[in-house]
C-alpha positions as a Markdown table, in Angstrom:
| # | Residue | x | y | z |
|---|---|---|---|---|
| 1 | Unk | 159.7 | 84.6 | -13.8 |
| 2 | Unk | 158.0 | 82.0 | -15.5 |
| 3 | Unk | 161.2 | 79.8 | -15.2 |
| 4 | Unk | 161.5 | 80.1 | -12.0 |
| 5 | Unk | 158.2 | 79.1 | -11.1 |
| 6 | Unk | 158.5 | 75.9 | -13.6 |
| 7 | Unk | 161.7 | 74.7 | -11.7 |
| 8 | Unk | 159.7 | 75.4 | -8.5 |
| 9 | Unk | 156.7 | 73.3 | -9.8 |
| 10 | Unk | 159.3 | 70.6 | -10.9 |
| 11 | Unk | 161.2 | 70.7 | -7.7 |
| 12 | Unk | 157.4 | 70.1 | -5.8 |
| 13 | Unk | 157.3 | 66.7 | -8.2 |
| 14 | Unk | 160.4 | 65.4 | -7.2 |
| 15 | Unk | 160.1 | 66.3 | -3.2 |
| 16 | Unk | 163.4 | 67.9 | -4.0 |
| 17 | Unk | 162.6 | 70.7 | -1.0 |
| 18 | Unk | 161.2 | 68.7 | 1.4 |
| 19 | Unk | 164.3 | 66.7 | 1.0 |
| 20 | Unk | 166.7 | 69.1 | 1.8 |
| 21 | Unk | 164.0 | 70.2 | 4.8 |
| 22 | Unk | 164.1 | 67.2 | 6.5 |
| 23 | Unk | 167.7 | 65.3 | 5.8 |
| 24 | Unk | 169.9 | 68.3 | 5.3 |
| 25 | Unk | 172.7 | 68.4 | 2.5 |
| 26 | Unk | 172.5 | 65.8 | 0.1 |
| 27 | Unk | 174.7 | 64.7 | -2.7 |
| 28 | Unk | 173.6 | 64.8 | -6.2 |
| 29 | Unk | 174.1 | 60.6 | -6.3 |
| 30 | Unk | 171.5 | 60.8 | -3.1 |
| 31 | Unk | 168.7 | 62.9 | -4.9 |
| 32 | Unk | 169.3 | 60.8 | -8.0 |
| 33 | Unk | 168.5 | 57.6 | -6.0 |
| 34 | Unk | 165.7 | 59.3 | -4.3 |
| 35 | Unk | 164.0 | 60.7 | -7.7 |
| 36 | Unk | 165.1 | 58.5 | -10.2 |
| 37 | Unk | 165.6 | 61.1 | -12.6 |
| 38 | Unk | 169.1 | 60.7 | -14.8 |
| 39 | Unk | 171.6 | 62.6 | -13.1 |
| 40 | Unk | 172.9 | 64.9 | -15.8 |
| 41 | Unk | 169.4 | 66.1 | -16.3 |
| 42 | Unk | 168.5 | 66.3 | -12.1 |
| 43 | Unk | 172.2 | 68.2 | -11.9 |
| 44 | Unk | 171.2 | 70.6 | -14.8 |
| 45 | Unk | 168.0 | 71.1 | -12.4 |
| 46 | Unk | 169.7 | 71.6 | -9.6 |
| 47 | Unk | 171.8 | 73.9 | -11.0 |
| 48 | Unk | 169.2 | 76.3 | -12.0 |
| 49 | Unk | 167.3 | 76.1 | -8.8 |
| 50 | Unk | 170.5 | 77.1 | -6.6 |
| 51 | Unk | 171.2 | 79.8 | -9.2 |
| 52 | Unk | 167.9 | 81.6 | -8.8 |
| 53 | Unk | 167.8 | 80.9 | -5.0 |
| 54 | Unk | 165.2 | 78.2 | -4.6 |
| 55 | Unk | 168.0 | 75.9 | -3.0 |
| 56 | Unk | 171.5 | 76.6 | -1.9 |
| 57 | Unk | 174.8 | 74.9 | -3.2 |
| 58 | Unk | 176.7 | 73.8 | -0.4 |
| 59 | Unk | 179.6 | 72.1 | -2.7 |
| 60 | Unk | 180.7 | 70.3 | -5.5 |
| 61 | Unk | 177.4 | 68.8 | -6.6 |
| 62 | Unk | 175.7 | 69.1 | -3.1 |
| 63 | Unk | 172.7 | 71.1 | -2.0 |
| 64 | Unk | 170.8 | 72.0 | 1.1 |
| 65 | Unk | 167.8 | 73.9 | 1.9 |
| 66 | Unk | 168.0 | 77.7 | 2.6 |
| 67 | Unk | 165.0 | 79.7 | 3.7 |
| 68 | Unk | 163.4 | 79.9 | 0.5 |
| 69 | Unk | 163.4 | 76.0 | 0.0 |
| 70 | Unk | 162.1 | 76.0 | 3.6 |
| 71 | Unk | 159.0 | 77.6 | 2.8 |
| 72 | Unk | 158.6 | 75.7 | -0.7 |
| 73 | Unk | 158.7 | 72.5 | 1.1 |
| 74 | Unk | 155.1 | 73.2 | 3.0 |
| 75 | Unk | 152.5 | 71.5 | 2.0 |
| 76 | Unk | 150.9 | 75.3 | 1.6 |
| 77 | Unk | 153.1 | 76.3 | -0.8 |
| 78 | Unk | 152.8 | 72.8 | -3.1 |
| 79 | Unk | 149.2 | 73.8 | -2.8 |
| 80 | Unk | 149.4 | 77.0 | -3.5 |
| 81 | Unk | 152.4 | 76.6 | -6.5 |
| 82 | Unk | 150.2 | 74.1 | -7.9 |
| 83 | Unk | 147.3 | 75.8 | -8.6 |
| 84 | Unk | 148.5 | 79.2 | -10.2 |
| 85 | Unk | 151.1 | 77.3 | -12.3 |
| 86 | Unk | 148.9 | 74.7 | -13.7 |
| 87 | Unk | 145.2 | 76.6 | -13.5 |
| 88 | Unk | 146.5 | 80.1 | -13.9 |
| 89 | Unk | 149.9 | 79.4 | -16.0 |
| 90 | Unk | 147.7 | 79.1 | -19.2 |
| 91 | Unk | 146.0 | 82.3 | -18.6 |
| 92 | Unk | 149.2 | 84.5 | -17.9 |
| 93 | Unk | 151.0 | 83.2 | -21.3 |
| 94 | Unk | 147.4 | 83.9 | -23.4 |
| 95 | Unk | 146.4 | 87.2 | -21.6 |
| 96 | Unk | 148.9 | 89.9 | -23.4 |
| 97 | Unk | 147.5 | 88.4 | -27.1 |
| 98 | Unk | 144.0 | 88.3 | -26.0 |
| 99 | Unk | 143.7 | 92.1 | -24.7 |
| 100 | Unk | 145.6 | 93.0 | -27.7 |
| 101 | Unk | 143.4 | 91.2 | -29.8 |
| 102 | Unk | 140.2 | 93.1 | -28.2 |
| 103 | Unk | 142.0 | 96.2 | -27.8 |
| 104 | Unk | 142.2 | 96.3 | -24.0 |
| 105 | Unk | 138.4 | 96.4 | -23.4 |
| 106 | Unk | 137.0 | 95.2 | -20.7 |
| 107 | Unk | 136.2 | 91.6 | -20.3 |
| 108 | Unk | 132.4 | 91.2 | -18.5 |
| 109 | Unk | 131.3 | 88.2 | -20.4 |
| 110 | Unk | 132.2 | 84.9 | -18.3 |
| 111 | Unk | 132.0 | 82.6 | -21.8 |
| 112 | Unk | 134.5 | 85.4 | -23.6 |
| 113 | Unk | 137.5 | 85.6 | -21.6 |
| 114 | Unk | 141.3 | 84.8 | -21.8 |
| 115 | Unk | 140.5 | 81.6 | -20.1 |
| 116 | Unk | 138.8 | 80.4 | -23.5 |
| 117 | Unk | 141.2 | 81.4 | -25.6 |
| 118 | Unk | 144.2 | 80.1 | -23.0 |
| 119 | Unk | 142.3 | 76.2 | -23.0 |
| 120 | Unk | 140.9 | 76.6 | -26.6 |
| 121 | Unk | 136.9 | 75.8 | -25.1 |
| 122 | Unk | 134.1 | 77.4 | -25.5 |
| 123 | Unk | 132.9 | 76.3 | -22.1 |
| 124 | Unk | 132.7 | 78.7 | -19.2 |
| 125 | Unk | 135.4 | 78.2 | -16.3 |
| 126 | Unk | 133.2 | 76.9 | -13.9 |
| 127 | Unk | 131.8 | 73.7 | -16.7 |
| 128 | Unk | 135.2 | 73.6 | -17.8 |
| 129 | Unk | 136.9 | 72.5 | -14.2 |
| 130 | Unk | 133.8 | 70.0 | -13.6 |
| 131 | Unk | 134.9 | 68.2 | -16.8 |
| 132 | Unk | 138.9 | 68.2 | -15.8 |
| 133 | Unk | 138.8 | 66.5 | -12.2 |
| 134 | Unk | 142.7 | 66.9 | -11.7 |
| 135 | Unk | 142.8 | 70.5 | -12.1 |
| 136 | Unk | 139.5 | 70.9 | -10.2 |
| 137 | Unk | 141.6 | 69.0 | -7.4 |
| 138 | Unk | 144.5 | 71.8 | -7.5 |
| 139 | Unk | 141.7 | 74.5 | -7.2 |
| 140 | Unk | 139.8 | 72.8 | -4.6 |
| 141 | Unk | 142.7 | 72.3 | -2.6 |
| 142 | Unk | 143.3 | 75.7 | -3.1 |
| 143 | Unk | 140.1 | 76.8 | -1.9 |
| 144 | Unk | 140.4 | 74.5 | 1.1 |
| 145 | Unk | 144.1 | 76.5 | 1.8 |
| 146 | Unk | 141.7 | 80.1 | 1.2 |
| 147 | Unk | 138.8 | 79.3 | 3.9 |
| 148 | Unk | 141.1 | 79.4 | 6.6 |
| 149 | Unk | 141.7 | 83.1 | 6.1 |
| 150 | Unk | 139.0 | 84.2 | 4.7 |
| 151 | Unk | 136.4 | 82.7 | 7.4 |
| 152 | Unk | 138.7 | 85.2 | 10.1 |
| 153 | Unk | 135.2 | 87.4 | 9.8 |
| 154 | Unk | 133.8 | 84.9 | 12.5 |
| 155 | Unk | 135.9 | 86.4 | 14.9 |
| 156 | Unk | 135.3 | 89.7 | 14.4 |
| 157 | Unk | 131.2 | 90.2 | 13.5 |
| 158 | Unk | 128.9 | 90.6 | 15.9 |
| 159 | Unk | 126.8 | 87.4 | 15.2 |
| 160 | Unk | 125.8 | 86.4 | 18.9 |
| 161 | Unk | 124.9 | 89.8 | 19.3 |
| 162 | Unk | 122.6 | 90.2 | 16.0 |
| 163 | Unk | 120.9 | 86.8 | 16.9 |
| 164 | Unk | 119.8 | 87.4 | 20.3 |
| 165 | Unk | 116.0 | 86.2 | 20.7 |
| 166 | Unk | 116.1 | 84.7 | 17.2 |
| 167 | Unk | 113.3 | 82.0 | 16.5 |
| 168 | Unk | 115.3 | 78.9 | 16.2 |
| 169 | Unk | 112.9 | 78.0 | 13.6 |
| 170 | Unk | 114.1 | 80.1 | 10.8 |
| 171 | Unk | 117.3 | 80.2 | 9.0 |
| 172 | Unk | 119.7 | 82.1 | 10.8 |
| 173 | Unk | 122.7 | 81.9 | 8.1 |
| 174 | Unk | 122.5 | 80.7 | 4.6 |
| 175 | Unk | 125.8 | 80.0 | 3.0 |
| 176 | Unk | 124.7 | 81.1 | -0.6 |
| 177 | Unk | 126.9 | 79.3 | -3.4 |
| 178 | Unk | 128.9 | 77.9 | -0.2 |
| 179 | Unk | 130.9 | 74.8 | -2.4 |
| 180 | Unk | 131.3 | 72.2 | -0.1 |
| 181 | Unk | 130.1 | 73.6 | 3.5 |
| 182 | Unk | 133.5 | 74.6 | 4.9 |
| 183 | Unk | 131.6 | 78.1 | 6.0 |
| 184 | Unk | 128.6 | 76.5 | 7.6 |
| 185 | Unk | 130.7 | 74.6 | 9.2 |
| 186 | Unk | 132.8 | 77.3 | 11.1 |
| 187 | Unk | 129.7 | 79.1 | 11.7 |
| 188 | Unk | 128.4 | 75.7 | 14.0 |
| 189 | Unk | 131.8 | 75.1 | 15.2 |
| 190 | Unk | 132.1 | 78.9 | 16.5 |
| 191 | Unk | 128.5 | 79.8 | 17.3 |
| 192 | Unk | 126.7 | 76.3 | 18.5 |
| 193 | Unk | 124.4 | 77.9 | 20.7 |
| 194 | Unk | 122.9 | 80.6 | 18.3 |
| 195 | Unk | 119.5 | 80.0 | 17.2 |
| 196 | Unk | 118.0 | 78.8 | 13.9 |
| 197 | Unk | 119.1 | 76.8 | 11.0 |
| 198 | Unk | 122.2 | 77.2 | 9.4 |
| 199 | Unk | 122.0 | 76.0 | 5.7 |
| 200 | Unk | 124.4 | 75.6 | 2.7 |
| 201 | Unk | 122.7 | 76.1 | -1.1 |
| 202 | Unk | 125.0 | 75.1 | -3.9 |
| 203 | Unk | 124.3 | 73.3 | -7.2 |
| 204 | Unk | 123.4 | 69.5 | -7.2 |
| 205 | Unk | 126.7 | 68.3 | -8.2 |
| 206 | Unk | 128.9 | 70.6 | -5.7 |
| 207 | Unk | 126.4 | 69.3 | -2.9 |
| 208 | Unk | 127.1 | 65.7 | -3.3 |
| 209 | Unk | 130.2 | 66.8 | -2.1 |
| 210 | Unk | 129.4 | 68.1 | 0.8 |
| 211 | Unk | 131.2 | 68.2 | 4.2 |
| 212 | Unk | 128.7 | 66.0 | 6.2 |
| 213 | Unk | 128.2 | 68.7 | 9.4 |
| 214 | Unk | 125.5 | 68.0 | 12.3 |
| 215 | Unk | 123.3 | 71.2 | 12.2 |
| 216 | Unk | 123.5 | 71.7 | 8.8 |
| 217 | Unk | 121.4 | 71.5 | 5.9 |
| 218 | Unk | 121.9 | 71.3 | 2.7 |
| 219 | Unk | 119.8 | 73.1 | -0.3 |
| 220 | Unk | 120.5 | 72.7 | -3.9 |
| 221 | Unk | 120.0 | 76.3 | -5.2 |
| 222 | Unk | 121.7 | 78.4 | -8.5 |
| 223 | Unk | 122.3 | 82.0 | -7.2 |
| 224 | Unk | 120.9 | 83.3 | -10.7 |
| 225 | Unk | 117.3 | 82.2 | -9.4 |
| 226 | Unk | 115.3 | 83.4 | -7.1 |
| 227 | Unk | 116.1 | 82.7 | -3.6 |
| 228 | Unk | 114.0 | 80.7 | -1.9 |
| 229 | Unk | 114.7 | 81.3 | 1.5 |
| 230 | Unk | 112.6 | 83.9 | 2.6 |
| 231 | Unk | 113.5 | 86.2 | 5.9 |
| 232 | Unk | 117.1 | 85.1 | 7.3 |
| 233 | Unk | 118.9 | 86.8 | 9.5 |
| 234 | Unk | 122.2 | 86.5 | 7.4 |
| 235 | Unk | 122.5 | 85.6 | 4.2 |
| 236 | Unk | 126.5 | 85.0 | 3.0 |
| 237 | Unk | 128.2 | 85.4 | -0.1 |
| 238 | Unk | 131.7 | 84.1 | 0.5 |
| 239 | Unk | 134.3 | 85.4 | -2.2 |
| 240 | Unk | 131.7 | 84.8 | -5.1 |
| 241 | Unk | 130.7 | 88.3 | -6.3 |
| 242 | Unk | 134.5 | 88.8 | -7.3 |
| 243 | Unk | 133.9 | 85.8 | -9.7 |
| 244 | Unk | 131.4 | 88.3 | -11.8 |
| 245 | Unk | 131.1 | 91.1 | -13.6 |
| 246 | Unk | 128.8 | 94.4 | -12.2 |
| 247 | Unk | 125.9 | 93.1 | -14.2 |
| 248 | Unk | 125.9 | 89.1 | -13.2 |
| 249 | Unk | 126.8 | 90.3 | -9.9 |
| 250 | Unk | 123.6 | 92.7 | -9.9 |
| 251 | Unk | 121.2 | 89.6 | -11.1 |
| 252 | Unk | 122.9 | 87.7 | -8.0 |
| 253 | Unk | 122.2 | 90.4 | -5.8 |
| 254 | Unk | 118.9 | 91.0 | -6.9 |
| 255 | Unk | 117.7 | 87.1 | -6.0 |
| 256 | Unk | 118.8 | 87.7 | -2.2 |
| 257 | Unk | 117.6 | 91.2 | -2.3 |
| 258 | Unk | 114.1 | 89.9 | -3.1 |
| 259 | Unk | 113.9 | 87.4 | 0.5 |
| 260 | Unk | 115.4 | 89.6 | 2.8 |
| 261 | Unk | 113.4 | 91.2 | 5.4 |
| 262 | Unk | 113.6 | 94.1 | 7.5 |
| 263 | Unk | 116.1 | 92.4 | 9.8 |
| 264 | Unk | 117.7 | 90.6 | 7.4 |
| 265 | Unk | 121.6 | 91.5 | 6.7 |
| 266 | Unk | 123.7 | 90.6 | 3.4 |
| 267 | Unk | 127.1 | 89.2 | 4.9 |
| 268 | Unk | 129.9 | 89.8 | 1.6 |
| 269 | Unk | 133.3 | 88.2 | 2.4 |
| 270 | Unk | 135.5 | 89.6 | 0.0 |
| 271 | Unk | 138.4 | 91.5 | -0.8 |
| 272 | Unk | 137.8 | 95.0 | -0.5 |
| 273 | Unk | 140.6 | 97.2 | -2.5 |
| 274 | Unk | 142.0 | 100.6 | -1.1 |
| 275 | Unk | 141.9 | 103.3 | -3.2 |
| 276 | Unk | 145.2 | 103.7 | -3.9 |
| 277 | Unk | 148.9 | 101.8 | -3.2 |
| 278 | Unk | 147.2 | 98.4 | -3.9 |
| 279 | Unk | 149.1 | 95.4 | -2.5 |
| 280 | Unk | 151.0 | 93.2 | -5.5 |
| 281 | Unk | 148.9 | 90.2 | -4.6 |
| 282 | Unk | 145.5 | 91.6 | -4.3 |
| 283 | Unk | 146.5 | 93.5 | -7.7 |
| 284 | Unk | 147.6 | 90.3 | -9.0 |
| 285 | Unk | 143.8 | 88.7 | -8.5 |
| 286 | Unk | 142.1 | 91.2 | -9.8 |
| 287 | Unk | 143.8 | 90.1 | -13.0 |
| 288 | Unk | 143.1 | 86.7 | -12.2 |
| 289 | Unk | 139.8 | 87.7 | -12.0 |
| 290 | Unk | 139.8 | 89.0 | -15.4 |
| 291 | Unk | 141.3 | 86.5 | -17.3 |
| 292 | Unk | 139.5 | 83.4 | -15.2 |
| 293 | Unk | 135.7 | 84.3 | -15.3 |
| 294 | Unk | 135.8 | 88.5 | -16.2 |
| 295 | Unk | 135.0 | 89.5 | -12.6 |
| 296 | Unk | 136.5 | 91.7 | -11.0 |
| 297 | Unk | 137.7 | 92.9 | -7.2 |
| 298 | Unk | 136.3 | 96.2 | -6.0 |
| 299 | Unk | 137.3 | 99.4 | -4.0 |
| 300 | Unk | 135.0 | 100.8 | -1.3 |
| 301 | Unk | 133.2 | 103.3 | -3.7 |
| 302 | Unk | 133.0 | 100.5 | -6.0 |
| 303 | Unk | 131.2 | 98.0 | -3.5 |
| 304 | Unk | 128.9 | 101.4 | -2.7 |
| 305 | Unk | 127.5 | 101.9 | -6.1 |
| 306 | Unk | 127.3 | 98.3 | -6.9 |
| 307 | Unk | 125.3 | 97.6 | -3.9 |
| 308 | Unk | 123.1 | 100.6 | -4.2 |
| 309 | Unk | 121.9 | 99.9 | -7.8 |
| 310 | Unk | 120.0 | 97.2 | -6.5 |
| 311 | Unk | 118.3 | 98.7 | -3.6 |
| 312 | Unk | 121.0 | 98.1 | -0.8 |
| 313 | Unk | 123.3 | 100.0 | 1.5 |
| 314 | Unk | 126.1 | 99.1 | 3.7 |
| 315 | Unk | 124.9 | 98.8 | 7.4 |
| 316 | Unk | 128.8 | 98.1 | 8.1 |
| 317 | Unk | 132.2 | 97.2 | 7.2 |
| 318 | Unk | 134.9 | 95.2 | 8.9 |
| 319 | Unk | 138.1 | 94.6 | 7.6 |
| 320 | Unk | 139.3 | 91.6 | 9.0 |
| 321 | Unk | 142.4 | 91.2 | 7.6 |
| 322 | Unk | 143.8 | 94.9 | 6.3 |
| 323 | Unk | 147.2 | 93.5 | 4.6 |
| 324 | Unk | 145.2 | 90.9 | 2.4 |
| 325 | Unk | 142.3 | 93.6 | 1.9 |
| 326 | Unk | 139.4 | 91.3 | 3.1 |
| 327 | Unk | 136.6 | 92.4 | 4.7 |
| 328 | Unk | 133.0 | 91.4 | 5.8 |
| 329 | Unk | 130.4 | 93.8 | 4.4 |
| 330 | Unk | 126.8 | 94.0 | 6.0 |
| 331 | Unk | 124.4 | 95.0 | 3.9 |
| 332 | Unk | 120.5 | 95.5 | 4.4 |
| 333 | Unk | 117.5 | 97.2 | 2.6 |
| 334 | Unk | 117.8 | 100.3 | 1.7 |
């Protein structure tokens, strides 16, 4: 419910959940002293939080942490709720009217999505965030949190097997659209003895914020332009293609395909939806992609069709987190 999310967001702002988790039962007066909120307003907020199970009412004007409160007090919960409430909330509010007015047609133009309608802007999502640093900060924190989960493929894919006798002067891992370099840093840390150059690619303003990781090079590159690094062992697209429509994704893939050699593998790290019984979180993220940027999550059949249209074929696929529908797809020239 939107009101419950609002109450949780207020609870984070006032640090209610952290206080109850760390200090035990607190009275309304104690919480008022801590927050400087008006006692009447604070009491009404706490009453609602208790009524929907965000905290527990221990007595008259007394409150304590329950299991939900314990979870909400974690830094991960603060990051996740802040991002989805502040950045996702306007999309969810505007989505019904947007789809109704568009006769429920597919959303494929990243400059004509729910996002533009909700934020009253002509800018695409990425440009808009670059001009709104506070909300960009919430997004960046959430993405950093996600990296720890989305990088688990490094423990599953046979990188060391496939890089034996690789020429150390050639690119071994090129992270295309790799943001500030989390995957490159993790690759170097996980495989310190793998020969070859590790290269981070993204737009110049993003690379200006890149992690300073020894052994990682940075190269400014727009993935809609031809890939300048030829014949790398691995090209990596980490949660890139779900941001884009099929046509835009094909354009990105063609740029990489033109640079691939016979030994090259394109690693697509993304969500792979099951054909039936899609988990709620995965279906929700699919609608976030629809609303935010005209992108989509894909089933294995949809991945296979998309790749086949640009002359690529799936060599292997590893589901490294089945619960979250996370997989790594190894793709080669057809």
